Residue, then its C-alpha position, 0 to 999 in steps of 0.5 A: x549525450x545521445x537520446x534514443x526515441x522508440x516505441x518498442x524494445x525487442x531483445x536480440x536473442x529472446x524477444x521478451x528479455x532485455x540484457x545489459x552486458x551478460x546480465x538479463x535485467x528485464x523479462x516480460x510476458x502477458x500482463x507481467x514484467x519481472x526485473x532482476x533483483x539480488x543474485x539471480x532472483x527475479x522480482x515481479x514489478x506488478x506484485x511488488x508495488x503497493x496498489x493502494x496507499x494513504x496518509x490520513x488524519x482523524x485528529x481535528x479533521x477527518x482528511x486524507x493528506x496524500x494517497x494513491x488509488x483511494x476514493x474516500x475516507x469515512x469516519x466511523x467513530x473514535x479511531x475508526x475509519x473506512x478506507x475506500x479503494x478507487x480501483x477495487x482489489x481482485x479479491x479479499x485476500x490482499x495484504x493491508x498494512x496499517x501504522x500510526x504515530x501519535x502525539x505532537x512530537x513526531x520524533x517521539x511516537x507514543x504507544x499505540x496499536x492499530x490494525x484492521x477493525x475486528x469483526x469487519x472483514x475487508x472487501x474488494x473495495x474497502x477496509x476498516x481501520x481501528x487505532x488506539x493510543x493504549x493497549x487493547x487488553x487494558x480496556x482501550x477505546x479508539x482514538x483519533x490521531x493525526x498520523x495514520x498510514x495504510x498500504x495495500x499489496x495484492x492483485x487489482x481486479 
C-alpha cells in the first residue's frame, strides 16, 4: 500500500475540480465545496451538514447527553427548554428539526408532539423547544421526557 502526503491538490484541466476516471467528484470555489451526488447532481458540503445537533433529557435531570455546537440547555418548565447555540447562525431563517421519544421502552415510542415553542421566534444564538406526551388540542401541557433530539440546518454567522 502507498501513502500520499501533500498540502494541496490541484485539478489537471481545471484547478478547482478533482476528477476520478472521467467523473468530476469535487469542485471548490471561495468558501464552498460541492461533491457529486446522484446522477449529475452536485451537493454543497457546507449546506448539507447539520450546524447544530443535540440529544438531551429533561426527565429527572436537565442534561445534554451529546451535542455539537451547543453551548447550553436551559430548563424553562415542563417539556420546555431553550437550546443555546455556541457559534451563532447567520440569521433566524435556519431550519431547526425537533423529535422525541417517550417512555422507558425505547423500541415502542408513545404518542407525543414536539416542535419550536409557540410564540417564541428563534434567535441566531438559540431556539426554544416544547414537548408534550399527548396531543395539544386535547389540552396537553408540556412533559419532561428522556429522549429529545434537535438538529439545525442553515448558514453559520
